[in-house]
C-alpha positions as CSV (number, residue, x, y, z in Angstrom):
1,M,130.6,72.6,245.2
2,M,134.1,73.4,244.0
3,F,135.4,70.3,246.8
4,T,133.3,68.0,245.9
5,P,135.8,66.8,242.8
6,T,138.8,66.2,245.4
7,I,136.0,64.5,248.3
8,A,135.1,62.4,245.0
9,A,138.5,61.5,244.5
10,L,139.1,61.1,248.8
11,V,136.8,58.6,248.2
12,I,138.2,56.7,245.7
13,A,141.2,56.5,247.3
14,I,139.4,54.9,251.0
15,A,137.7,52.3,248.4
16,E,141.4,51.3,246.4
17,R,142.6,51.6,250.0
18,R,145.6,54.2,248.8
19,V,144.8,56.9,251.0
20,K,148.3,56.8,252.6
21,S,149.7,57.6,249.2
22,F,146.5,60.1,248.7
23,T,149.0,63.5,248.9
24,T,151.4,62.1,246.6
25,D,149.1,60.2,243.9
26,V,147.3,63.6,243.5
27,G,150.6,65.9,243.5
28,I,149.8,67.4,247.0
29,W,153.0,66.2,248.3
30,P,156.4,66.5,248.7
31,I,157.2,68.8,245.8
32,K,159.6,66.5,243.5
33,R,160.7,69.0,241.3
34,P,161.4,72.1,242.2
35,G,163.1,73.9,239.5
36,K,160.0,73.3,237.2
37,F,158.0,73.6,240.0
38,V,159.2,77.1,240.3
39,I,158.7,77.9,236.5
40,A,154.9,76.2,236.6
41,L,154.1,79.0,239.4
42,V,155.3,81.5,237.5
43,L,153.5,80.1,233.9
44,S,150.8,79.7,236.4
45,Y,150.5,83.3,235.9
46,V,151.2,84.2,232.7
47,I,149.3,81.1,231.1
48,P,145.6,82.6,232.1
49,L,146.2,86.3,231.3
50,G,147.5,85.4,227.9
51,L,144.6,83.1,227.5
52,I,142.0,85.8,228.7
53,L,144.1,88.9,226.7
54,Q,144.6,87.4,223.3
55,A,140.7,86.7,222.7
56,P,139.3,90.4,222.5
57,F,141.7,91.4,219.6
58,V,140.6,87.8,218.0
59,G,137.4,88.0,218.3
60,T,137.1,91.8,217.1
61,W,138.8,90.9,214.2
62,L,136.5,88.4,213.2
63,G,133.3,90.6,213.8
64,V,132.1,88.2,217.0
65,F,133.4,90.7,220.2
66,P,132.0,93.6,220.8
67,G,135.8,95.7,221.1
68,D,136.7,99.0,221.3
69,L,140.2,98.7,220.2
70,E,141.1,102.0,219.3
71,N,140.2,104.3,222.2
72,F,139.5,101.6,224.9
73,T,136.4,103.8,226.1
74,V,135.9,101.3,228.9
75,L,139.4,101.4,229.9
76,H,139.6,105.4,230.6
77,F,136.2,105.6,232.1
78,V,137.0,103.4,234.7
79,S,140.9,104.3,235.2
80,G,139.5,108.1,236.2
81,Q,141.8,110.6,237.3
82,S,144.6,108.2,238.0
83,G,145.3,106.8,234.1
84,P,145.0,103.5,232.3
85,T,148.5,102.8,233.0
86,S,147.8,103.3,237.3
87,Y,144.7,101.7,237.1
88,L,146.3,98.5,234.9
89,L,149.3,98.5,237.6
90,G,146.4,98.5,240.4
91,Q,144.2,95.8,238.6
92,A,147.9,93.5,238.4
93,G,148.2,93.7,242.0
94,L,144.8,92.4,243.0
95,I,144.7,89.9,240.4
96,V,148.0,88.6,242.6
97,V,146.4,88.5,246.3
98,A,142.6,87.5,244.5
99,S,144.6,84.5,242.7
100,L,146.0,83.1,245.9
101,F,142.9,84.0,247.5
102,N,141.2,82.2,244.8
103,S,143.4,79.2,244.3
104,L,142.2,78.0,248.0
105,F,139.2,76.6,246.5
106,A,140.3,76.5,243.2
107,S,142.8,73.0,244.9
108,G,138.8,71.5,246.0
109,E,138.4,70.9,242.0
110,E,142.0,70.4,240.8
111,I,142.9,67.8,243.4
112,G,140.1,66.2,241.9
113,W,140.7,67.3,237.7
114,R,144.3,67.8,237.6
115,G,145.7,65.5,240.4
116,W,143.8,62.5,240.7
117,L,141.8,62.4,237.3
118,W,144.5,63.8,235.0
119,V,146.7,61.2,235.4
120,R,144.2,57.9,235.8
121,L,143.6,58.9,231.8
122,Q,147.1,59.2,231.1
123,P,147.1,55.4,229.8
124,Y,144.6,56.7,227.1
125,G,147.1,59.0,225.4
126,Q,147.0,62.6,225.1
127,L,144.7,63.4,223.2
128,A,142.2,61.5,224.9
129,A,143.0,63.2,228.2
130,I,142.3,66.4,226.9
131,L,138.8,65.6,225.6
132,I,137.7,63.2,228.5
133,S,138.6,65.8,231.2
134,G,137.9,68.9,229.6
135,V,134.3,67.6,228.8
136,I,133.6,65.7,232.5
137,W,135.1,69.2,233.5
138,G,132.7,71.2,231.3
139,I,129.8,68.8,232.6
140,W,130.5,69.4,235.9
141,H,129.6,72.6,235.3
142,A,125.7,72.4,233.7
143,P,123.8,73.2,236.6
144,L,125.1,76.7,236.9
145,V,125.6,77.1,233.3
146,L,121.6,76.0,232.9
147,L,120.6,79.1,235.2
148,G,122.9,81.8,233.2
149,Y,126.2,81.4,234.7
150,N,128.9,82.2,232.3
151,Y,126.5,82.1,229.0
152,P,123.2,84.1,229.8
153,M,123.0,84.4,226.2
154,A,122.7,80.8,226.1
155,T,119.6,78.8,225.4
156,G,119.3,75.3,226.0
157,P,122.8,73.1,226.0
158,W,124.5,75.2,223.9
159,G,125.8,77.1,227.2
160,V,126.8,73.7,228.4
161,L,128.4,72.3,225.0
162,A,130.9,76.0,224.9
163,M,132.0,75.4,228.4
164,C,132.7,72.1,228.1
165,G,135.1,73.8,224.8
166,M,136.2,76.2,227.2
167,C,137.0,73.2,229.5
168,I,138.6,71.5,226.8
169,V,140.8,74.3,225.9
170,F,141.9,76.1,229.4
171,G,142.0,72.3,231.1
172,A,145.4,71.4,228.5
173,F,147.2,73.3,229.7
174,L,145.9,72.8,233.5
175,G,147.4,69.8,232.7
176,W,150.3,70.6,231.2
177,L,151.5,72.5,234.5
178,R,151.0,69.1,236.2
179,T,152.4,67.1,234.2
180,Y,155.6,69.3,233.6
181,S,155.7,70.2,237.6
182,G,154.9,67.0,238.5
183,S,152.4,68.6,241.5
184,V,148.5,70.0,241.4
185,W,149.5,73.1,242.7
186,P,150.3,75.1,240.1
187,A,147.4,74.3,237.7
188,A,145.3,75.4,241.2
189,L,147.2,78.3,241.0
190,A,146.8,79.0,237.4
191,H,143.1,78.4,238.0
192,G,142.7,80.8,240.6
193,A,144.1,83.5,238.6
194,F,141.6,82.6,235.8
195,N,139.0,83.4,237.4
196,A,140.4,86.2,239.0
197,S,141.1,87.8,235.7
198,V,138.5,86.7,233.2
199,G,136.7,90.4,234.4
200,L,139.5,91.9,232.2
201,V,137.5,91.2,229.0
202,S,135.5,94.0,229.7
203,L,138.3,96.7,229.2
204,F,138.2,95.9,225.8
205,M,134.1,96.4,225.0
206,M,132.1,98.9,223.6
207,M,130.5,100.6,226.1
208,G,126.8,99.1,226.8
209,V,126.9,96.8,224.3
210,P,126.0,93.3,225.3
211,L,128.8,90.4,225.0
212,D,127.8,86.4,223.6
213,A,130.0,84.7,225.6
214,T,129.6,81.4,223.3
215,K,131.4,83.7,220.0
216,A,133.7,85.4,222.3
217,S,135.6,85.8,224.8
218,I,138.2,82.7,225.8
219,M,134.6,81.3,227.1
220,G,133.7,81.2,223.6
221,W,134.8,79.6,220.0
222,S,136.7,82.9,218.7
223,G,138.6,82.8,221.8
224,W,139.6,79.2,221.5
225,I,142.0,79.4,218.4
226,L,145.0,80.8,219.2
227,P,145.0,78.7,222.5
228,G,144.2,75.4,219.8
229,L,146.8,76.3,217.2
230,V,149.4,76.3,220.4
231,I,148.0,72.8,222.0
232,A,148.4,71.2,218.7
233,I,151.7,72.4,218.2
234,M,152.6,71.1,222.2
235,F,150.6,68.0,221.7
236,S,153.3,67.1,218.3
237,I,156.0,67.6,220.3
238,G,154.9,65.5,223.0
239,A,154.5,68.4,225.4
240,F,152.1,66.1,227.4
241,M,153.8,62.9,227.6
242,P,152.6,61.7,231.0
243,Q,155.0,61.1,233.7
244,R,155.4,57.6,234.9
245,T,152.4,56.1,237.0
246,T,152.8,52.5,236.9
247,S,151.9,52.3,240.7
248,L,148.9,53.5,240.2
249,S,146.0,51.3,239.7
250,T,143.8,52.3,236.5
251,A,141.2,49.6,237.1
252,R,138.4,51.2,238.1
């Protein structure tokens, strides 16, 4: 399923007779900005972890996240005799490995979303690109979300709406990585790192207390407040300004 956005982009490239330039159009190859590319790869780990780890603190402060930020009972329980420090270091290593593995599949989405769609939306403005790409990405998840994936406590369309909100927020940073580096690979790596790290939120929870993901964690509205402020600042300074893409057709 994760490769369907890439397949769709490739079908359109065939229809537009742009197959030969497909890898360049979607940012697969070549690497045109090596310095920024390396910086973006580092940020591909920093950004997802920052988004995930800030959410429990904001959610606990607002009273919508069942946080245990004094005793960290779950963390001490799962770390056992090795202790929290050794456990977290081990998790960090696992996240690096899992991120690389996940990025192989995440690239199937990112080549379509950030490689093709993000670039094609740039003529409509930065805000439109963030909102439209985020909503499309969120709705794409609807079949799984409606089956209870990510939002098991949500009823009706609320899970899909929450997924759209999360995709707008996270997608904005993925779009920025694409614009900044000129490549789709940092976005794919960040996507993989996010999928590998999102479970860390359980370490901050009270043991045995359910989590309503529509309200808390990075999946819910309380987790979007600080990232939303950062996006607003980035937007105000023109951080999302597009690359020159005059050779790309936007007629379709």
